[in-house]
C-alpha positions in Angstrom: -2.6 60.0 -52.8 0.3 58.9 -50.5 1.5 56.4 -53.1 3.1 59.3 -55.0 5.7 59.5 -52.3 6.7 55.8 -52.6 8.7 53.8 -55.2 6.9 51.1 -57.0 8.0 47.4 -56.8 6.8 44.0 -57.7 6.0 40.8 -55.7 6.5 37.8 -58.0 5.3 34.4 -56.9 6.9 31.1 -58.0 3.8 30.2 -60.0 4.3 33.4 -62.1 1.7 35.6 -60.4 2.7 39.2 -60.1 1.5 41.9 -57.7 2.5 45.5 -57.9 3.0 47.5 -54.7 4.7 50.5 -53.1 7.9 50.3 -51.1 7.9 51.6 -47.6 11.1 49.8 -46.4 14.6 49.0 -47.7 14.7 49.1 -51.5 16.6 46.0 -52.6 15.4 42.9 -54.4 15.1 39.8 -52.1 13.8 36.2 -52.4 12.4 33.7 -50.0 9.5 31.6 -49.0 6.2 33.5 -48.8 3.9 32.8 -45.8 0.9 34.6 -44.3 0.1 35.5 -40.7 -3.5 36.3 -39.6 -2.7 38.0 -36.3 -4.2 41.5 -35.8 -1.3 42.8 -33.8 2.3 41.9 -33.0 4.3 42.9 -36.1 7.4 43.9 -34.1 7.5 40.5 -32.4 6.8 38.6 -35.6 9.5 40.4 -37.6 12.1 39.7 -35.0 11.1 36.1 -34.4 14.0 33.9 -35.7 11.4 31.3 -36.9 10.7 33.7 -39.8 14.2 33.5 -41.1 14.2 33.3 -44.9 10.5 34.1 -45.2 8.5 36.9 -46.7 5.6 37.6 -44.3 2.2 38.6 -45.6 0.1 40.2 -42.8 -3.6 39.6 -43.5 -4.8 42.4 -41.2 -5.6 45.2 -43.6 -3.9 48.2 -41.9 -0.4 47.9 -40.4 1.9 50.4 -38.8 -0.5 52.4 -36.7 1.2 51.8 -33.4 4.8 52.2 -34.7 7.8 50.4 -33.4 8.7 50.3 -29.7 11.8 51.5 -28.0 14.8 49.2 -27.8 14.9 49.0 -24.0 17.3 46.4 -22.5 16.1 44.0 -19.9 18.0 40.8 -18.7 20.4 41.4 -21.6 17.6 41.4 -24.3 15.5 43.9 -26.1 12.4 44.1 -23.9 9.8 44.5 -26.6 11.2 42.3 -29.3 11.9 38.6 -29.8 15.5 39.0 -30.8 18.1 41.7 -31.5 17.1 42.1 -35.2 14.6 41.5 -37.9 14.9 38.0 -39.2 12.1 38.0 -41.9 13.3 38.6 -45.4 10.5 40.9 -46.4 7.1 42.2 -45.4 3.9 42.5 -47.5 0.8 44.4 -46.3 -2.3 45.9 -47.7 -2.3 49.5 -46.3 0.5 51.2 -44.5 -0.3 53.6 -41.7 2.1 56.5 -42.1 1.0 58.1 -38.8 1.5 56.1 -35.6 0.6 56.6 -32.0 1.6 54.6 -29.0 3.0 55.4 -25.6 6.1 53.3 -26.4 6.6 54.1 -30.1 10.0 55.2 -31.0 9.9 55.2 -34.8 7.7 54.2 -37.7 7.5 50.7 -39.1 8.9 52.0 -42.4 11.9 53.7 -40.9 12.6 50.5 -38.9 12.6 48.4 -42.0 15.0 50.8 -43.7 17.3 50.7 -40.7 17.3 46.9 -40.7 17.6 46.8 -44.5 14.4 44.8 -45.0 12.1 45.5 -47.9 8.4 46.1 -47.3 5.5 46.6 -49.8 2.0 48.0 -49.3 -0.8 48.4 -51.7 -0.9 44.6 -52.3 -4.2 42.7 -52.4 -3.4 40.6 -49.4 -6.7 38.8 -49.5 -6.1 37.5 -53.0 -2.5 36.7 -52.1 -3.5 34.7 -49.1 -6.2 32.9 -51.1 -3.5 31.8 -53.6 -1.2 30.6 -50.8 -4.0 28.6 -49.2 -5.0 27.0 -52.5 -1.6 26.3 -53.9 0.4 26.0 -50.7 3.4 27.9 -49.4 5.7 28.8 -52.3 8.7 30.8 -53.2 8.5 34.5 -54.0 10.6 37.5 -54.5 10.3 41.3 -54.1 11.8 42.9 -57.2 12.9 46.5 -57.8 15.2 47.3 -60.8 17.6 44.4 -60.3 16.3 40.8 -60.8 17.0 38.1 -58.2 16.6 34.3 -58.4 14.1 32.4 -56.4 15.6 31.1 -53.2 14.3 28.2 -51.1 15.4 28.7 -47.5 14.3 25.2 -46.5 17.3 23.9 -48.4 19.6 25.5 -45.9 20.2 24.9 -42.2 18.6 28.1 -41.0 18.9 27.2 -37.4 22.7 27.5 -37.7 22.2 31.1 -38.9 20.0 32.2 -36.0 21.4 30.3 -33.0 23.9 31.8 -30.7 27.5 30.9 -31.3 28.6 30.6 -27.7 27.3 29.9 -24.3 25.3 32.7 -22.6 24.0 32.7 -19.0 20.9 34.5 -17.6 19.7 34.8 -14.0 21.1 33.3 -10.9 18.4 31.0 -9.5 18.7 27.6 -8.0 17.2 25.6 -10.9 19.6 25.3 -13.8 17.8 25.1 -17.1 19.9 24.3 -20.2 18.3 26.0 -23.2 19.3 24.6 -26.6 19.0 27.7 -28.9 17.6 26.8 -32.3 16.3 30.3 -32.8 14.8 31.1 -29.4 12.3 33.9 -28.9 13.4 36.2 -26.1 10.0 35.9 -24.4 10.7 32.2 -23.8 13.8 33.2 -21.8 11.8 35.9 -20.0 9.2 33.3 -18.9 11.8 30.9 -17.7 13.4 33.7 -15.6 10.1 34.4 -13.8 11.0 31.4 -11.7 13.9 30.7 -9.4 16.1 29.8 -12.4 19.5 30.1 -14.1 19.1 29.8 -17.8 22.2 28.5 -19.7 21.7 29.2 -23.4 23.8 27.1 -25.7 24.2 26.8 -29.5 21.9 24.4 -31.4 24.7 21.8 -31.9 26.3 22.1 -28.5 27.4 18.8 -26.9 26.0 19.3 -23.4 26.6 15.9 -21.8 29.1 17.4 -19.4 26.8 20.3 -18.4 25.3 20.4 -14.9 21.6 21.1 -15.4 18.2 20.4 -13.8 16.0 20.7 -16.8 16.5 20.8 -20.6 14.6 23.2 -22.8 14.6 23.0 -26.7 13.6 26.2 -28.4 11.7 27.2 -31.5 13.5 28.0 -34.7 13.2 28.1 -38.5 13.3 25.5 -41.3 13.1 21.8 -41.7 13.8 20.0 -38.4 15.5 17.0 -40.1 18.5 19.3 -40.9 19.3 19.6 -37.2 20.8 16.2 -36.8 23.3 17.3 -34.1 20.4 18.4 -31.9 18.5 15.2 -32.6 21.4 13.0 -31.7 22.0 14.9 -28.4 18.3 14.7 -27.6 18.3 10.9 -28.0 20.8 10.8 -25.2 18.9 13.2 -23.1 15.6 11.3 -23.3 17.3 8.4 -21.4 18.3 10.8 -18.5 16.1 11.7 -15.5 16.0 15.5 -16.0 12.7 17.0 -17.3 12.6 18.1 -20.9 10.3 20.8 -22.4 10.3 21.7 -26.2 8.4 24.4 -28.0 7.7 24.6 -31.8 10.8 23.4 -33.6 11.9 22.0 -30.2 8.7 19.9 -30.3 9.6 18.5 -33.7 13.1 17.8 -32.8 12.1 16.0 -29.6 9.6 13.9 -31.7 12.3 13.0 -34.2 14.6 12.0 -31.4 11.9 9.8 -30.0 11.5 8.0 -33.4 8.5 9.9 -34.9 8.4 11.6 -38.3 7.6 15.1 -39.4 6.1 16.6 -42.6 5.7 20.0 -44.2 2.2 21.5 -43.9 0.5 22.9 -47.0 0.7 26.5 -45.8 1.5 26.3 -42.1 0.0 27.8 -39.0 0.9 31.4 -38.3 -1.6 33.3 -36.2 -3.0 34.0 -32.8 -6.1 32.3 -31.3 -5.5 28.8 -32.9 -7.7 26.4 -30.8 -6.0 23.2 -29.5 -7.5 20.4 -27.4 -5.6 18.7 -24.6 -5.9 15.1 -25.5 -7.9 12.9 -23.1 -9.7 15.9 -21.6 -12.4 18.4 -22.7 -10.0 21.3 -22.2 -9.5 23.6 -25.2 -6.9 26.4 -25.3 -6.3 29.4 -27.5 -2.7 29.5 -28.8 -0.3 31.5 -30.9 1.5 29.5 -33.6 4.3 30.0 -36.2 5.4 26.8 -37.9 5.5 25.2 -41.4 6.2 21.6 -40.3 4.3 19.2 -38.1 4.7 15.8 -36.4 2.9 12.7 -37.7 1.0 11.5 -34.7 0.6 8.0 -36.0 4.4 7.6 -36.1 4.8 8.1 -32.3 6.3 5.1 -30.5 4.5 3.2 -27.7 6.0 5.1 -24.9 4.8 8.5 -26.3 1.4 10.0 -26.3 -0.1 13.0 -28.2 -0.5 15.9 -25.8 -2.5 18.4 -27.8 -4.3 18.4 -31.1 -5.2 21.3 -33.4 -9.0 21.7 -33.6 -8.9 23.2 -37.0 -7.1 20.5 -39.0 -6.4 17.8 -36.3 -2.6 18.1 -36.7 -0.4 17.3 -33.8 0.3 20.1 -31.3 2.3 18.3 -28.7 3.6 15.0 -27.3 4.4 13.7 -23.8 6.2 10.7 -22.4 4.0 8.1 -20.7 6.2 7.9 -17.5 8.9 10.5 -17.7 8.6 14.3 -17.2 9.2 15.0 -20.9 6.7 17.0 -23.0 6.5 19.5 -25.9 4.1 21.8 -27.7 3.9 22.9 -31.3 2.3 26.2 -30.2 3.9 29.0 -28.2 2.8 29.2 -24.5 4.9 32.3 -24.1 3.3 34.1 -27.0 4.0 37.8 -27.4 1.7 39.3 -28.4 -0.6 36.7 -26.8 -2.6 34.7 -26.1 -0.9 33.2 -23.0 -3.7 30.7 -22.0 -1.1 27.9 -21.9 1.6 29.7 -19.9 0.9 27.3 -17.1 3.1 24.8 -19.0 6.2 26.7 -17.8 5.0 26.2 -14.3 4.5 22.5 -15.0 8.1 22.3 -16.3 9.6 24.0 -13.2 7.4 21.9 -10.9 8.7 18.8 -12.6 12.3 20.0 -12.0 11.5 20.6 -8.3 10.0 17.1 -8.0 13.0 15.5 -9.7 15.4 17.3 -7.5 13.8 16.1 -4.2 
């Protein structure tokens, strides 16, 4: 049995439930919020997604690691096949670890990558039972424990956005449309999508005061944690809503725009973290498959008169986007740029750029 080659460790939930597993990553005790992701593929992208900062990810797909980890090729100043420059998740929990991997772009195994990044990973866990517990009791705190004990840590008590945002202004591209991107933990693929157009992307910190910036469109990115902790971003957005430039927000950016517009947010029982989540475009019969990664949502019934719901989740009817009645301002809770897929709603980037072009005429 391959387990003989691995060290044993425990996963301890806040409610006292204990799972025993085998370590295939960095061997150090950690604590965070435990969440599950039902996607079949995309673990390199998920682990490097800043929105997972402070969280221990449970992957429900039974066998993980079979296609390894891609090469760290650089394109447009970013790792081409990752969502950031490092793993942001606190830990990884899976059922079965595939020691052998095979893919044209694989550079190393998942286990060796976790060790390099100093991130613990356990396999041999009953992820079906674990996911059932999370679904029934809701997202909870958990810890991966080796020899040394560690206290439970609630990442939502900290401003995680401050931890994952850039610390200084960064510019990408040299196009005619200047897009100011407020980085709350942006996924690299969002920047890649914006650069597909004739754009210059100016990436600024989450609390950057950008009133003096020259820009044609404002983009608010995804990110981790409770949106109400990003008061600096919310205050800046209140000013921006009164300006003529188009605004587009994704995930946390959607929540921040909603808060700036006077709406309220709440924490979901166990969040939406998966591919192929169906959403309906409100006022139409159009449904789209989306990729999602969020633990908070907007209360639709708190939207002010000048705002409308844009999309709604067909599984639980939670809000998936808002739009202004008259201004070129909109946002989505899901990820139109999703990597790894689906990209059914990537047209929203075109809509955003088209709105910029219309405004500039």
